[in-house]
N, C-alpha and C positions, 0 to 999 in steps of 0.2 A: 346050673342052678345050685346055689349053696344052701345047705340045710342049716337052720338056726339051732344052736345048742339049746336044749330045754333041760331044766332041772327043777327040783322041788325046793321052794323057799320056806324054811321053817320060821315060826314066830320068834324063837330064841335068837336066830341069826339076825332077823329084822331088828330086834330090840338091842342087839349088840351095836348096831349103827347109831342108836339113840343115846344109850347110856355109856359115857366115856369109860367108866370102870369095867365095862363088859366087852370093850373092843378087843378083837383078836385077829390074827392073820387070816384065819379061815373066813371070818365074816367080811374082811376087807377083800379077799379073793372073790367071794360071791358077789359083792358089790361091783367089782371090776367085770365079772362075767356078765352082768346085766347089760353092759355096753354092747355086747355082741350076741347075747343069748336072750332067752325068754324063760321066765320063771312061771311055774304053776304053784299054787298054794293049796293047802288042805282047806276044807270048807270051814273049819273053825278058826282059820288064820285071823280074820277081822276081829272076832270076839277075843281071841287070845291077845292080840296086839292092843286092842282097846282096854282090856282089863289090866294088862301090864302097865300101860301108860297111866291109868287111873291109880293103881297101887303106887306107882312111882311118885305121883303127885302127893298122895296121902303120906308117903314116907319122906317127903321133902327132897326127893331126888331130882325133881324138876318142878317148874312152875306151870300154872294153867296156860300162860302165854306160850311157853316153850312147847307144851303138849299140843296146843292148837296149831302151831306152825308145823310140828312133826306130823300130826295127823293129816294136815293139808298136803304135805309132801307125799305121804303114803297114799292118799287118795289119788294124786296125780300119777304116782308109780303104778297103782292098781290099774288105772285106765291105759297107760302107755306101755309099760313093760310087762305087766301081768295079763293084760288083755281083757279086763272086766271092770265094771263099775259097780257102785253100791246104790244106784238110783232107786231101786226097788225098796230099799230099807229107809229111805229118807222121808221124814215127816215134815209137814209144813212148819217152818220156823226153826228147824234144826240148823245148827251151824256146820255140822260135819256129819257125813254118814256114820263115822265111827261113834260120834256122840249119841246118835240115835240108836245105835246098836247097844250101847251101854244102858241108855234109858229103857229100851225095850227089854233087855235082860233083867233089869231090876224090877220093872213092872210085872214081868212074868213070875218072878220070885214072890212078890207081894200078893199077887192074885192066886198063887198056888199053881200057875201054869207053866 
């Protein structure tokens, strides 16, 4: 029985795959490692990624359409390579678990929670 390599996937590495100007050899090696390994992520990973995508849109580094595609890819990655899903955070009518996380965090700020 062969053990699968496990490693921690950081949000900054994840976003280096999305923003071309942040691409680097280490991020590429981590992506390759996902082919045979399994990543674990910090609990803040979905929020960090969603926030970075949102800020990237606001700064015109990406479009809403590009972000939607990317978040869909990450949702699939989370289920298949990372071994978890975001179903618990999805609200009716949300397009993506990541978008509901962004909505939930801004609702919490406006309500003082």
